[in-house]
C-alpha positions, 0 to 999 in steps of 0.5 A: 861028720866031714861029709854034712861041713861039705854036703852043707857049703855045697846046700843052695836055695831052689827058687820056687814057682812063686818067687820067679813069678814074682821076679818075672812081673815087677821086672815087667812093672819097670817096663809098663808092661801088663802079661797076660796068664798066656805071656807068663805060661810061655815064658815061664814055661809053669801051666795058667792055673798054677800062676793063677795061684801064685799070683793070688800069693803073692796079695798075701801079707805073708808073700810080699803083699804086691799090689795085684793091678788087673784089667781086660784086654783091649782086644779081647772078643766080649759078645758071647763073655767068652774068650775075656783075656785078663792082663795083670801088673804087680807092683810093691805098696806103699808101706803103711808102716812110714806113713803111720810113723810120720802120724806120731811124730808129728802127735809127738812135736803136737804133744811137745808143743803143747807142753812147751806152751803150757810151762810158758803159761805155768811161769807166768802165774804167780806163784801163792803165798802159803798164810798159816 
């Protein structure tokens, strides 16, 4: 029983390839840098095909919903279509939840204003008397 507790206490999570690439790309974005697959492969020592797949995963909501920008590197030779070099930049998306919350708050304020106007109009109306 004690051995299991010791093992669990010393257990540490291993960073995944996706975590490493996310951190490298976000750090590069802070500096305003765009990185190619070859540059990422040189920095991380992961294969370019694997890096490409992990960058696609980072765009998915379950892996962070990051915004991936892609552009053609200016120095690329495009005569025959081969040799095109793409560079990438990763950025955090602005949260849509915040915008939805602001719209909901705006609707609530509008509703409250309408209710207060209605209440003031009701106060000004004469009270009907019952004739039996």
